[in-house]
gemmi code that builds the backbone of each chain (N, CA, C; Angstrom):
import gemmi

chains = {
    "A": [
        ("MET", (125.883, 100.972, 97.695), (126.452, 102.309, 97.554), (125.377, 103.349, 97.845)),
        ("SER", (125.702, 104.323, 98.672), (124.661, 105.278, 99.043), (124.440, 106.301, 97.942)),
        ("MET", (123.302, 106.978, 98.019), (122.983, 108.002, 97.024), (123.981, 109.151, 97.091)),
        ("VAL", (124.421, 109.465, 98.339), (125.350, 110.588, 98.497), (126.671, 110.254, 97.825)),
        ("SER", (127.133, 108.992, 98.045), (128.423, 108.608, 97.479), (128.382, 108.579, 95.955)),
        ("ARG", (127.190, 108.392, 95.378), (127.075, 108.415, 93.918), (126.951, 109.846, 93.397)),
        ("GLY", (126.850, 110.806, 94.303), (126.743, 112.190, 93.882), (125.367, 112.542, 93.352)),
        ("ILE", (124.388, 111.683, 93.655), (123.056, 111.877, 93.092), (122.356, 113.079, 93.724)),
        ("LEU", (122.670, 113.334, 94.994), (121.994, 114.442, 95.654), (122.401, 115.783, 95.055)),
        ("LEU", (123.467, 115.775, 94.263), (123.866, 117.012, 93.593), (122.866, 117.358, 92.503)),
        ("ASN", (122.132, 116.346, 92.029), (121.184, 116.570, 90.952), (119.794, 116.095, 91.405)),
        ("PRO", (118.947, 117.020, 91.814), (117.639, 116.618, 92.371), (116.808, 115.815, 91.381)),
        ("PHE", (116.916, 116.124, 90.077), (116.131, 115.396, 89.076), (116.551, 113.924, 89.030)),
        ("MET", (117.866, 113.686, 89.060), (118.362, 112.304, 89.053), (117.929, 111.578, 90.323)),
        ("ALA", (117.910, 112.318, 91.449), (117.499, 111.710, 92.718), (116.067, 111.189, 92.620)),
        ("LEU", (115.205, 111.914, 91.876), (113.813, 111.482, 91.714), (113.718, 110.106, 91.069)),
        ("LEU", (114.655, 109.836, 90.140), (114.626, 108.563, 89.429), (114.912, 107.384, 90.345)),
        ("TYR", (115.465, 107.662, 91.523), (115.772, 106.584, 92.449), (114.559, 106.191, 93.290)),
        ("ILE", (113.495, 106.952, 93.147), (112.232, 106.564, 93.786), (111.448, 105.809, 92.722)),
        ("PRO", (111.261, 104.478, 92.876), (110.668, 103.681, 91.801), (109.371, 104.262, 91.264)),
        ("PHE", (108.514, 104.743, 92.149), (107.226, 105.272, 91.702), (107.434, 106.493, 90.815)),
        ("MET", (108.379, 107.356, 91.217), (108.636, 108.570, 90.442), (109.221, 108.220, 89.082)),
        ("ALA", (110.077, 107.193, 89.039), (110.673, 106.775, 87.760), (109.564, 106.341, 86.800)),
        ("LYS", (108.562, 105.638, 87.332), (107.433, 105.197, 86.504), (106.654, 106.395, 85.967)),
        ("ILE", (106.371, 107.335, 86.874), (105.580, 108.521, 86.486), (106.337, 109.310, 85.414)),
        ("ILE", (107.648, 109.475, 85.620), (108.445, 110.259, 84.670), (108.498, 109.549, 83.313)),
        ("ALA", (108.672, 108.218, 83.345), (108.705, 107.451, 82.084), (107.379, 107.600, 81.341)),
        ("LEU", (106.271, 107.484, 82.071), (104.950, 107.614, 81.446), (104.731, 109.017, 80.897)),
        ("ALA", (105.138, 110.010, 81.686), (104.917, 111.404, 81.287), (105.714, 111.737, 80.021)),
        ("ILE", (106.977, 111.357, 79.998), (107.817, 111.664, 78.827), (107.297, 110.923, 77.599)),
        ("GLY", (106.982, 109.619, 77.787), (106.484, 108.818, 76.666), (105.174, 109.362, 76.117)),
        ("SER", (104.250, 109.713, 77.013), (102.932, 110.202, 76.582), (103.055, 111.542, 75.875)),
        ("LEU", (103.899, 112.402, 76.412), (104.092, 113.725, 75.801), (104.675, 113.570, 74.390)),
        ("ALA", (105.718, 112.745, 74.291), (106.371, 112.540, 72.985), (105.396, 111.883, 72.007)),
        ("GLY", (104.625, 110.896, 72.488), (103.662, 110.190, 71.627), (102.583, 111.134, 71.108)),
        ("GLY", (102.084, 111.998, 71.975), (101.045, 112.958, 71.583), (101.557, 113.920, 70.519)),
        ("PHE", (102.755, 114.443, 70.736), (103.351, 115.365, 69.757), (103.621, 114.643, 68.431)),
        ("ALA", (104.173, 113.436, 68.526), (104.519, 112.676, 67.316), (103.263, 112.417, 66.485)),
        ("ARG", (102.164, 112.064, 67.151), (100.905, 111.812, 66.458), (100.437, 113.074, 65.732)),
        ("TYR", (100.458, 114.179, 66.457), (99.972, 115.447, 65.914), (100.771, 115.847, 64.675)),
        ("TYR", (102.094, 115.784, 64.765), (102.919, 116.271, 63.658), (102.990, 115.275, 62.502)),
        ("LEU", (102.995, 113.966, 62.804), (103.032, 112.979, 61.714), (101.736, 113.046, 60.898)),
        ("ALA", (100.595, 113.068, 61.586), (99.316, 113.134, 60.878), (99.247, 114.403, 60.039)),
        ("GLY", (99.686, 115.511, 60.595), (99.675, 116.783, 59.863), (100.527, 116.705, 58.611)),
        ("ALA", (101.716, 116.124, 58.732), (102.631, 116.011, 57.592), (102.037, 115.120, 56.502)),
        ("VAL", (101.414, 114.018, 56.911), (100.828, 113.091, 55.935), (99.682, 113.768, 55.185)),
        ("TYR", (98.857, 114.539, 55.886), (97.744, 115.233, 55.212), (98.267, 116.276, 54.231)),
        ("ARG", (99.369, 116.926, 54.568), (99.940, 117.916, 53.648), (100.434, 117.246, 52.374)),
        ("ILE", (100.977, 116.007, 52.514), (101.546, 115.305, 51.353), (100.452, 114.601, 50.539)),
        ("LEU", (99.558, 113.867, 51.226), (98.588, 113.021, 50.505), (97.200, 113.635, 50.353)),
        ("GLY", (96.989, 114.768, 50.934), (95.677, 115.400, 50.806), (94.711, 114.935, 51.877)),
        ("THR", (93.483, 115.429, 51.789), (92.517, 115.195, 52.867), (91.255, 114.465, 52.392)),
        ("THR", (91.385, 113.714, 51.275), (90.213, 112.994, 50.769), (89.978, 111.677, 51.508)),
        ("PHE", (90.909, 111.280, 52.336), (90.846, 110.018, 53.091), (91.622, 110.253, 54.387)),
        ("PRO", (91.232, 109.589, 55.497), (91.994, 109.830, 56.738), (93.390, 109.205, 56.724)),
        ("TYR", (94.194, 109.627, 55.727), (95.551, 109.090, 55.591), (96.405, 109.345, 56.840)),
        ("GLY", (96.224, 110.508, 57.434), (97.036, 110.869, 58.603), (96.827, 109.886, 59.743)),
        ("THR", (95.554, 109.617, 60.050), (95.242, 108.672, 61.136), (95.721, 107.273, 60.763)),
        ("LEU", (95.544, 106.920, 59.487), (95.997, 105.605, 59.018), (97.519, 105.473, 59.193)),
        ("ALA", (98.229, 106.514, 58.794), (99.697, 106.489, 58.911), (100.112, 106.369, 60.372)),
        ("VAL", (99.426, 107.102, 61.235), (99.727, 107.042, 62.675), (99.451, 105.638, 63.211)),
        ("ASN", (98.303, 105.083, 62.837), (97.936, 103.744, 63.329), (98.931, 102.686, 62.862)),
        ("LEU", (99.292, 102.747, 61.577), (100.216, 101.732, 61.041), (101.608, 101.893, 61.646)),
        ("THR", (102.065, 103.144, 61.781), (103.379, 103.379, 62.395), (103.379, 102.884, 63.839)),
        ("GLY", (102.298, 103.169, 64.555), (102.193, 102.735, 65.955), (102.241, 101.224, 66.086)),
        ("CYS", (101.549, 100.526, 65.174), (101.550, 99.046, 65.215), (102.953, 98.500, 64.956)),
        ("PHE", (103.644, 99.111, 63.991), (105.017, 98.681, 63.683), (105.909, 98.876, 64.915)),
        ("LEU", (105.796, 100.058, 65.508), (106.665, 100.375, 66.653), (106.388, 99.479, 67.853)),
        ("ILE", (105.110, 99.220, 68.154), (104.813, 98.406, 69.343), (105.251, 96.951, 69.116)),
        ("GLY", (105.167, 96.500, 67.853), (105.665, 95.155, 67.523), (107.169, 95.072, 67.734)),
        ("LEU", (107.859, 96.113, 67.253), (109.318, 96.167, 67.401), (109.709, 96.225, 68.880)),
        ("PHE", (109.066, 97.131, 69.625), (109.410, 97.303, 71.041), (109.083, 96.040, 71.851)),
        ("SER", (107.991, 95.349, 71.496), (107.619, 94.171, 72.284), (108.665, 93.066, 72.153)),
        ("VAL", (109.221, 92.903, 70.949), (110.266, 91.880, 70.776), (111.547, 92.303, 71.491)),
        ("LEU", (111.886, 93.600, 71.355), (113.103, 94.091, 72.023), (112.991, 93.960, 73.542)),
        ("ALA", (111.767, 94.084, 74.070), (111.567, 93.999, 75.524), (111.442, 92.553, 75.990)),
        ("GLU", (110.605, 91.774, 75.310), (110.255, 90.438, 75.816), (111.234, 89.347, 75.378)),
        ("GLU", (111.815, 89.489, 74.193), (112.660, 88.406, 73.694), (114.137, 88.753, 73.708)),
        ("LYS", (114.456, 90.022, 73.401), (115.875, 90.422, 73.349), (116.363, 91.032, 74.654)),
        ("PHE", (115.432, 91.352, 75.563), (115.784, 91.956, 76.868), (116.589, 93.250, 76.713)),
        ("LEU", (116.330, 93.983, 75.625), (117.058, 95.235, 75.400), (116.323, 96.438, 75.987)),
        ("ILE", (115.062, 96.241, 76.339), (114.278, 97.320, 76.946), (113.800, 96.838, 78.314)),
        ("GLY", (114.139, 97.611, 79.352), (113.759, 97.244, 80.722), (112.324, 97.650, 81.034)),
        ("PRO", (111.873, 97.391, 82.269), (110.491, 97.687, 82.641), (110.117, 99.162, 82.458)),
        ("ASN", (111.002, 100.079, 82.870), (110.670, 101.506, 82.715), (110.756, 101.935, 81.255)),
        ("GLY", (111.647, 101.302, 80.509), (111.738, 101.576, 79.064), (110.467, 101.130, 78.363)),
        ("ARG", (109.930, 99.988, 78.802), (108.685, 99.486, 78.222), (107.527, 100.434, 78.547)),
        ("LEU", (107.555, 100.940, 79.786), (106.533, 101.900, 80.201), (106.626, 103.173, 79.354)),
        ("LEU", (107.848, 103.620, 79.124), (108.061, 104.846, 78.350), (107.660, 104.647, 76.883)),
        ("LEU", (108.169, 103.556, 76.284), (107.995, 103.382, 74.837), (106.659, 102.751, 74.447)),
        ("MET", (106.260, 101.710, 75.181), (105.058, 100.973, 74.765), (103.776, 101.563, 75.374)),
        ("VAL", (103.780, 101.736, 76.690), (102.556, 102.250, 77.326), (102.431, 103.756, 77.082)),
        ("GLY", (103.504, 104.496, 77.342), (103.447, 105.949, 77.208), (103.452, 106.418, 75.762)),
        ("PHE", (104.551, 106.156, 75.053), (104.683, 106.682, 73.684), (103.640, 106.083, 72.736)),
        ("CYS", (103.667, 104.739, 72.608), (102.729, 104.108, 71.658), (101.281, 104.340, 72.084)),
        ("GLY", (101.018, 104.318, 73.392), (99.653, 104.524, 73.885), (99.139, 105.907, 73.535)),
        ("ALA", (99.989, 106.924, 73.699), (99.558, 108.292, 73.375), (99.590, 108.520, 71.868)),
        ("PHE", (100.495, 107.846, 71.187), (100.611, 107.975, 69.725), (99.334, 107.438, 69.073)),
        ("THR", (98.966, 106.203, 69.457), (97.714, 105.618, 68.981), (97.325, 104.416, 69.836)),
        ("THR", (96.134, 104.460, 70.401), (95.647, 103.325, 71.195), (95.430, 102.112, 70.298)),
        ("PHE", (95.325, 102.369, 69.007), (95.147, 101.274, 68.049), (96.317, 100.282, 68.144)),
        ("SER", (97.524, 100.794, 68.455), (98.695, 99.912, 68.584), (98.494, 98.929, 69.744)),
        ("THR", (97.931, 99.419, 70.855), (97.658, 98.539, 72.005), (96.608, 97.496, 71.624)),
        ("PHE", (95.593, 97.949, 70.893), (94.524, 97.049, 70.434), (95.110, 95.926, 69.563)),
        ("ILE", (95.986, 96.288, 68.630), (96.585, 95.277, 67.748), (97.530, 94.363, 68.535)),
        ("PHE", (98.301, 94.950, 69.448), (99.236, 94.179, 70.281), (98.484, 93.100, 71.068)),
        ("GLU", (97.400, 93.503, 71.721), (96.650, 92.560, 72.558), (95.879, 91.544, 71.707)),
        ("THR", (95.347, 92.006, 70.570), (94.644, 91.078, 69.673), (95.627, 90.050, 69.116)),
        ("SER", (96.813, 90.527, 68.771), (97.853, 89.637, 68.256), (98.263, 88.595, 69.309)),
        ("ASN", (98.326, 89.018, 70.571), (98.652, 88.079, 71.652), (97.566, 87.016, 71.815)),
        ("LEU", (96.308, 87.428, 71.658), (95.203, 86.466, 71.736), (95.299, 85.463, 70.583)),
        ("MET", (95.627, 85.967, 69.395), (95.772, 85.090, 68.224), (96.913, 84.107, 68.425)),
        ("ARG", (98.029, 84.627, 68.932), (99.216, 83.787, 69.173), (98.895, 82.629, 70.111)),
        ("ASP", (98.039, 82.916, 71.106), (97.685, 81.887, 72.081), (96.536, 81.001, 71.604)),
        ("GLY", (96.138, 81.181, 70.352), (95.096, 80.332, 69.773), (93.704, 80.604, 70.301)),
        ("GLU", (93.486, 81.792, 70.863), (92.177, 82.135, 71.418), (91.348, 82.833, 70.332)),
        ("THR", (90.866, 82.018, 69.395), (90.170, 82.565, 68.222), (88.911, 83.342, 68.611)),
        ("LEU", (88.122, 82.770, 69.519), (86.874, 83.426, 69.925), (87.156, 84.772, 70.589)),
        ("GLN", (88.133, 84.777, 71.489), (88.490, 86.020, 72.182), (89.014, 87.060, 71.192)),
        ("THR", (89.781, 86.573, 70.197), (90.329, 87.480, 69.180), (89.198, 88.161, 68.417)),
        ("LEU", (88.254, 87.350, 67.927), (87.140, 87.894, 67.157), (86.267, 88.804, 68.012)),
        ("LEU", (86.090, 88.401, 69.278), (85.286, 89.199, 70.206), (85.941, 90.564, 70.441)),
        ("ASN", (87.247, 90.551, 70.599), (87.969, 91.809, 70.850), (87.843, 92.754, 69.659)),
        ("ILE", (88.016, 92.203, 68.448), (87.917, 93.032, 67.241), (86.477, 93.545, 67.073)),
        ("THR", (85.528, 92.615, 67.177), (84.121, 92.972, 66.956), (83.647, 94.001, 67.980)),
        ("LEU", (83.934, 93.726, 69.247), (83.463, 94.643, 70.295), (84.089, 96.025, 70.148)),
        ("SER", (85.405, 96.043, 69.862), (86.076, 97.345, 69.751), (85.485, 98.160, 68.615)),
        ("VAL", (85.255, 97.519, 67.463), (84.778, 98.268, 66.289), (83.287, 98.587, 66.419)),
        ("ILE", (82.476, 97.553, 66.636), (81.019, 97.774, 66.640), (80.588, 98.580, 67.870)),
        ("ALA", (81.073, 98.145, 69.058), (80.704, 98.889, 70.270), (81.292, 100.296, 70.215)),
        ("GLY", (82.444, 100.444, 69.555), (83.045, 101.774, 69.391), (82.104, 102.701, 68.633)),
        ("PHE", (81.542, 102.186, 67.513), (80.572, 102.986, 66.744), (79.346, 103.317, 67.589)),
        ("LEU", (78.865, 102.300, 68.317), (77.642, 102.491, 69.100), (77.821, 103.562, 70.180)),
        ("VAL", (78.914, 103.462, 70.930), (79.089, 104.446, 72.017), (79.445, 105.823, 71.450)),
        ("PHE", (80.057, 105.824, 70.260), (80.295, 107.106, 69.590), (78.954, 107.785, 69.309)),
        ("ARG", (78.013, 106.998, 68.784), (76.679, 107.536, 68.479), (75.975, 107.995, 69.763)),
        ("MET", (76.166, 107.237, 70.838), (75.566, 107.627, 72.112), (76.131, 108.970, 72.576)),
        ("GLY", (77.432, 109.139, 72.389), (78.073, 110.411, 72.754), (77.517, 111.548, 71.924)),
        ("VAL", (77.330, 111.283, 70.622), (76.783, 112.307, 69.725), (75.367, 112.686, 70.170)),
        ("LEU", (74.566, 111.643, 70.473), (73.183, 111.901, 70.900), (73.146, 112.715, 72.188)),
        ("LEU", (74.005, 112.336, 73.125), (74.052, 113.065, 74.399), (74.451, 114.511, 74.158)),
        ("GLY", (75.449, 114.685, 73.278), (75.909, 116.036, 72.952), (74.788, 116.873, 72.358)),
        ("GLU", (73.970, 116.255, 71.518), (72.875, 116.986, 70.873), (71.770, 117.352, 71.867)),
        ("LEU", (71.632, 116.529, 72.910), (70.596, 116.800, 73.913), (70.981, 117.944, 74.852)),
        ("ILE", (72.273, 118.148, 74.996), (72.736, 119.184, 75.951), (72.501, 120.586, 75.365)),
    ],
    "B": [
        ("MET", (134.691, 73.079, 90.159), (133.729, 73.178, 91.257), (132.800, 71.970, 91.255)),
        ("LYS", (132.437, 71.502, 92.435), (131.559, 70.345, 92.538), (130.338, 70.668, 93.389)),
        ("ILE", (129.256, 69.999, 93.088), (128.069, 70.087, 93.940), (127.861, 68.685, 94.486)),
        ("PRO", (127.602, 68.535, 95.790), (127.325, 67.182, 96.291), (126.069, 66.615, 95.628)),
        ("ALA", (126.005, 65.312, 95.532), (124.855, 64.672, 94.878), (123.538, 65.098, 95.519)),
        ("GLU", (123.572, 65.303, 96.834), (122.369, 65.788, 97.518), (122.532, 67.287, 97.752)),
        ("GLY", (122.083, 68.073, 96.804), (122.227, 69.523, 96.912), (120.930, 70.191, 97.308)),
        ("GLN", (120.920, 71.507, 97.211), (119.696, 72.252, 97.519), (119.390, 73.215, 96.382)),
        ("LEU", (118.118, 73.378, 96.141), (117.663, 74.309, 95.112), (117.018, 75.504, 95.803)),
        ("LEU", (117.618, 76.652, 95.575), (117.096, 77.899, 96.139), (116.330, 78.616, 95.029)),
        ("ARG", (115.104, 78.973, 95.315), (114.290, 79.696, 94.324), (113.883, 81.035, 94.908)),
        ("ILE", (114.113, 82.072, 94.108), (113.776, 83.426, 94.551), (112.769, 83.994, 93.554)),
        ("PHE", (111.593, 84.288, 94.029), (110.534, 84.839, 93.170), (110.443, 86.343, 93.431)),
        ("ILE", (110.770, 87.113, 92.420), (110.691, 88.575, 92.560), (110.043, 89.149, 91.306)),
        ("GLY", (110.000, 90.469, 91.214), (109.460, 91.125, 90.030), (110.587, 91.783, 89.252)),
        ("GLU", (110.379, 91.993, 87.955), (111.460, 92.567, 87.154), (111.712, 94.028, 87.504)),
        ("GLN", (110.766, 94.656, 88.206), (110.983, 96.054, 88.578), (111.644, 96.195, 89.941)),
        ("ASP", (111.845, 95.091, 90.634), (112.502, 95.177, 91.940), (113.950, 95.620, 91.759)),
        ("LYS", (114.358, 96.531, 92.616), (115.694, 97.123, 92.479), (116.486, 96.980, 93.779)),
        ("TRP", (117.791, 97.023, 93.604), (118.691, 97.120, 94.760), (119.731, 98.183, 94.407)),
        ("HIS", (119.687, 99.289, 95.106), (120.561, 100.432, 94.791), (120.495, 100.789, 93.315)),
        ("SER", (119.282, 100.910, 92.832), (118.968, 101.349, 91.474), (119.302, 100.324, 90.387)),
        ("GLN", (119.863, 99.188, 90.729), (120.148, 98.126, 89.752), (119.027, 97.083, 89.817)),
        ("PRO", (118.697, 96.455, 88.680), (117.695, 95.385, 88.742), (118.120, 94.315, 89.750)),
        ("LEU", (117.184, 93.968, 90.648), (117.511, 93.046, 91.736), (117.993, 91.687, 91.211)),
        ("TYR", (117.364, 91.200, 90.114), (117.769, 89.879, 89.612), (119.221, 89.880, 89.148)),
        ("GLU", (119.656, 91.032, 88.551), (121.052, 91.129, 88.109), (121.988, 91.146, 89.303)),
        ("VAL", (121.585, 91.900, 90.333), (122.430, 92.008, 91.530), (122.587, 90.635, 92.171)),
        ("ILE", (121.482, 89.872, 92.252), (121.538, 88.544, 92.887), (122.437, 87.599, 92.084)),
        ("ILE", (122.303, 87.633, 90.760), (123.124, 86.747, 89.919), (124.612, 87.116, 90.056)),
        ("HIS", (124.899, 88.429, 90.016), (126.301, 88.869, 90.151), (126.852, 88.491, 91.531)),
        ("LEU", (126.004, 88.634, 92.546), (126.438, 88.300, 93.903), (126.696, 86.792, 94.024)),
        ("ALA", (125.833, 86.007, 93.395), (126.020, 84.547, 93.422), (127.357, 84.173, 92.781)),
        ("LYS", (127.693, 84.871, 91.702), (128.981, 84.624, 91.018), (130.142, 85.003, 91.943)),
        ("LYS", (129.982, 86.192, 92.566), (131.039, 86.698, 93.458), (131.242, 85.767, 94.650)),
        ("GLU", (130.147, 85.200, 95.134), (130.212, 84.329, 96.306), (130.649, 82.907, 95.952)),
        ("GLY", (130.901, 82.677, 94.662), (131.403, 81.370, 94.238), (130.358, 80.270, 94.235)),
        ("MET", (129.096, 80.662, 94.007), (128.048, 79.640, 93.929), (128.249, 78.812, 92.647)),
        ("ALA", (127.692, 77.624, 92.655), (127.912, 76.710, 91.529), (127.274, 77.211, 90.236)),
        ("GLY", (126.206, 77.974, 90.358), (125.533, 78.501, 89.175), (124.257, 79.196, 89.582)),
        ("ALA", (123.767, 80.043, 88.723), (122.509, 80.741, 88.994), (121.844, 81.059, 87.668)),
        ("THR", (120.535, 80.936, 87.644), (119.786, 81.201, 86.417), (118.592, 82.083, 86.730)),
        ("ALA", (118.415, 83.125, 85.926), (117.221, 83.969, 86.054), (116.259, 83.590, 84.933)),
        ("ILE", (115.014, 83.394, 85.305), (113.978, 83.008, 84.346), (112.873, 84.065, 84.409)),
        ("LYS", (112.482, 84.536, 83.226), (111.423, 85.546, 83.196), (110.083, 84.865, 82.957)),
        ("GLY", (109.119, 85.174, 83.797), (107.783, 84.620, 83.623), (106.934, 85.557, 82.780)),
        ("PHE", (105.928, 85.021, 82.130), (105.062, 85.884, 81.326), (103.695, 86.099, 81.968)),
        ("MET", (103.456, 85.445, 83.105), (102.198, 85.676, 83.810), (102.335, 85.229, 85.260)),
        ("GLY", (101.671, 85.931, 86.151), (101.707, 85.504, 87.543), (101.169, 86.564, 88.472)),
        ("PHE", (101.074, 86.194, 89.745), (100.724, 87.163, 90.772), (101.453, 86.788, 92.052)),
        ("GLY", (101.618, 87.777, 92.910), (102.372, 87.551, 94.137), (101.528, 87.799, 95.363)),
        ("CYS", (102.204, 88.222, 96.438), (101.516, 88.336, 97.729), (100.467, 89.443, 97.734)),
        ("LYS", (100.547, 90.376, 96.787), (99.522, 91.438, 96.724), (98.343, 91.015, 95.848)),
        ("SER", (98.412, 89.799, 95.289), (97.366, 89.266, 94.401), (97.126, 90.147, 93.186)),
        ("ARG", (98.142, 90.891, 92.775), (98.002, 91.754, 91.603), (98.498, 90.978, 90.380)),
        ("MET", (97.624, 90.851, 89.391), (97.968, 90.041, 88.220), (98.935, 90.778, 87.301)),
        ("HIS", (99.941, 90.062, 86.829), (100.876, 90.594, 85.840), (100.857, 89.637, 84.653)),
        ("THR", (100.695, 90.178, 83.458), (100.705, 89.324, 82.273), (101.260, 90.071, 81.072)),
        ("ALA", (102.077, 89.397, 80.299), (102.674, 90.013, 79.114), (101.645, 90.177, 78.006)),
        ("LYS", (100.491, 89.525, 78.172), (99.486, 89.547, 77.111), (98.768, 90.894, 77.015)),
        ("LEU", (98.559, 91.537, 78.168), (97.850, 92.818, 78.202), (98.830, 93.923, 78.567)),
        ("LEU", (98.905, 94.920, 77.714), (99.953, 95.941, 77.871), (99.926, 96.609, 79.242)),
        ("ARG", (98.741, 96.980, 79.702), (98.642, 97.697, 80.972), (99.086, 96.829, 82.160)),
        ("LEU", (98.951, 95.519, 82.008), (99.319, 94.617, 83.112), (100.694, 93.986, 82.913)),
        ("SER", (101.441, 94.514, 81.906), (102.725, 93.885, 81.603), (103.878, 94.487, 82.394)),
        ("GLU", (103.559, 95.381, 83.329), (104.604, 95.917, 84.199), (104.990, 94.865, 85.221)),
        ("ASP", (106.227, 94.855, 85.582), (106.705, 94.057, 86.696), (106.381, 92.562, 86.542)),
        ("LEU", (106.774, 92.010, 85.409), (106.556, 90.577, 85.175), (107.399, 89.755, 86.147)),
        ("PRO", (106.983, 88.515, 86.425), (107.713, 87.722, 87.427), (109.109, 87.303, 86.958)),
        ("ILE", (110.015, 87.266, 87.899), (111.372, 86.752, 87.653), (111.631, 85.678, 88.708)),
        ("ILE", (112.150, 84.541, 88.261), (112.543, 83.485, 89.199), (114.046, 83.280, 89.043)),
        ("ILE", (114.738, 83.282, 90.150), (116.177, 82.991, 90.115), (116.377, 81.644, 90.799)),
        ("GLU", (117.038, 80.751, 90.112), (117.286, 79.425, 90.674), (118.795, 79.236, 90.893)),
        ("ILE", (119.109, 78.773, 92.078), (120.508, 78.503, 92.417), (120.569, 77.112, 93.040)),
        ("VAL", (121.431, 76.274, 92.484), (121.621, 74.936, 93.061), (123.044, 74.860, 93.605)),
        ("ASP", (123.157, 74.469, 94.846), (124.490, 74.314, 95.441), (124.376, 73.461, 96.702)),
        ("SER", (125.480, 73.341, 97.426), (125.445, 72.556, 98.659), (124.664, 73.315, 99.730)),
        ("GLU", (124.204, 72.584, 100.723), (123.434, 73.203, 101.807), (124.245, 74.303, 102.491)),
        ("GLU", (125.522, 74.044, 102.655), (126.401, 74.997, 103.333), (126.491, 76.313, 102.550)),
        ("LYS", (126.703, 76.189, 101.222), (126.831, 77.392, 100.389), (125.507, 78.168, 100.333)),
        ("ILE", (124.430, 77.432, 100.206), (123.117, 78.079, 100.151), (122.850, 78.819, 101.465)),
        ("ASN", (123.147, 78.172, 102.578), (122.922, 78.809, 103.880), (123.768, 80.071, 104.040)),
        ("GLY", (124.956, 80.044, 103.462), (125.823, 81.221, 103.527), (125.300, 82.361, 102.664)),
        ("PHE", (124.502, 82.014, 101.652), (123.999, 83.016, 100.707), (122.705, 83.675, 101.203)),
        ("LEU", (121.941, 82.932, 101.996), (120.614, 83.411, 102.404), (120.602, 84.770, 103.128)),
        ("PRO", (121.566, 85.060, 104.025), (121.525, 86.367, 104.710), (121.555, 87.554, 103.741)),
        ("HIS", (122.254, 87.417, 102.606), (122.280, 88.501, 101.608), (120.869, 88.768, 101.094)),
        ("LEU", (120.161, 87.662, 100.852), (118.813, 87.794, 100.281), (117.868, 88.443, 101.268)),
        ("ASP", (118.040, 88.121, 102.541), (117.179, 88.682, 103.568), (117.254, 90.204, 103.544)),
        ("GLU", (118.433, 90.704, 103.227), (118.626, 92.151, 103.181), (118.077, 92.749, 101.880)),
        ("MET", (118.274, 92.036, 100.783), (117.975, 92.623, 99.465), (116.535, 92.432, 99.001)),
        ("VAL", (115.944, 91.287, 99.319), (114.596, 90.994, 98.804), (113.560, 91.591, 99.757)),
        ("LYS", (113.022, 92.737, 99.362), (112.050, 93.432, 100.211), (110.647, 92.861, 100.010)),
        ("GLU", (110.430, 92.280, 98.835), (109.100, 91.786, 98.496), (109.290, 90.583, 97.584)),
        ("GLY", (108.659, 89.485, 97.898), (108.818, 88.316, 97.044), (108.697, 87.038, 97.847)),
        ("LEU", (109.215, 85.978, 97.283), (109.119, 84.660, 97.916), (110.437, 83.925, 97.709)),
        ("ILE", (110.892, 83.274, 98.761), (112.121, 82.480, 98.660), (111.799, 81.072, 99.141)),
        ("THR", (112.132, 80.091, 98.335), (111.882, 78.702, 98.743), (113.177, 77.902, 98.653)),
        ("LEU", (113.191, 76.831, 99.382), (114.376, 75.977, 99.408), (113.918, 74.532, 99.376)),
        ("GLU", (114.531, 73.743, 98.537), (114.152, 72.327, 98.518), (115.384, 71.466, 98.232)),
        ("LYS", (115.274, 70.227, 98.662), (116.380, 69.295, 98.426), (116.311, 68.797, 96.998)),
        ("VAL", (117.465, 68.700, 96.354), (117.475, 68.161, 94.986), (118.580, 67.115, 94.867)),
        ("HIS", (118.340, 66.195, 93.969), (119.354, 65.185, 93.668), (120.062, 65.616, 92.399)),
        ("VAL", (121.336, 65.949, 92.518), (122.078, 66.456, 91.357), (122.539, 65.267, 90.508)),
        ("ILE", (122.066, 65.252, 89.274), (122.428, 64.176, 88.354), (123.729, 64.477, 87.639)),
        ("MET", (123.872, 65.722, 87.240), (125.048, 66.081, 86.455), (125.388, 67.557, 86.638)),
        ("TYR", (126.660, 67.874, 86.747), (127.098, 69.280, 86.787), (128.482, 69.313, 86.175)),
        ("ARG", (128.550, 69.631, 84.905), (129.835, 69.593, 84.239), (129.857, 70.535, 83.049)),
        ("ALA", (131.062, 70.873, 82.627), (131.232, 71.736, 81.470), (132.301, 71.129, 80.570)),
        ("ASN", (132.289, 71.510, 79.331), (133.349, 71.051, 78.422), (134.683, 71.588, 78.884)),
        ("PRO", (135.746, 70.785, 78.820), (137.058, 71.308, 79.199), (137.474, 72.426, 78.247)),
        ("VAL", (138.149, 73.469, 78.832), (138.611, 74.587, 78.004), (139.720, 74.090, 77.086)),
        ("THR", (139.536, 74.381, 75.778), (140.568, 73.913, 74.816), (141.526, 75.041, 74.464)),
    ],
}
model = gemmi.Model(1)
for chain_id, residues in chains.items():
    chain = gemmi.Chain(chain_id)
    for i, (resn, *xyz) in enumerate(residues, 1):
        res = gemmi.Residue()
        res.name, res.seqid = resn, gemmi.SeqId(i, " ")
        for name, pos in zip(("N", "CA", "C"), xyz):
            atom = gemmi.Atom()
            atom.name, atom.element = name, gemmi.Element(name[0])
            atom.pos, atom.b_iso = gemmi.Position(*pos), 0.0
            res.add_atom(atom)
        chain.add_residue(res)
    model.add_chain(chain)
structure = gemmi.Structure()
structure.add_model(model)
structure.setup_entities()
């Protein structure tokens, strides 16, 4: 069926979705935008409720992100309820912008599932320890400028 | 419906993001196989692989989990398979299609009660 016969040319935005590359970009853009906003407002709300003596906001964002990426991964990989662009929107875009920690847990969990104990420990150790180290390097560089 | 004992196995290797007129290509192929009266068709989702572009796809790493492999298998007589192939030539823009001889051991369903 042609695009004209579907009436798609009447709506230029819908026509864009028929270009696979554009559909990917749009899915990523919407997911990332929504994830960024969700992170900002959820963390803010948590700090207003629980106070600022502990990074509760970031913790809440990280835990929510892990829950969501776990849910979306099963819906995509096992239940086939989320298609490739939906996965891009929800898992890569939304969860990725919401918190990269969700991607870290998702991939670490996959390594654990496959029995790759060394890789699992390496991923956790490198992310945390090397994260601190390069953070300090950034701080030092900032102080030198 | 019957399949001769010496049938053919058609395998179509595509990606889950491949489309035909905005519909997932694997769905279109399965529906077309049904419409064309093929004996059966099965779509299988792979969790890791690479194709002619040598680009790795794996469900294990989120960034590389786009466009996971899909294999569609159709077993039928040589005549039916040959009649189906021209459709694929038009629809499969990227992928791999293989054909091999198979010995059909069993093809049956429970009688409708």
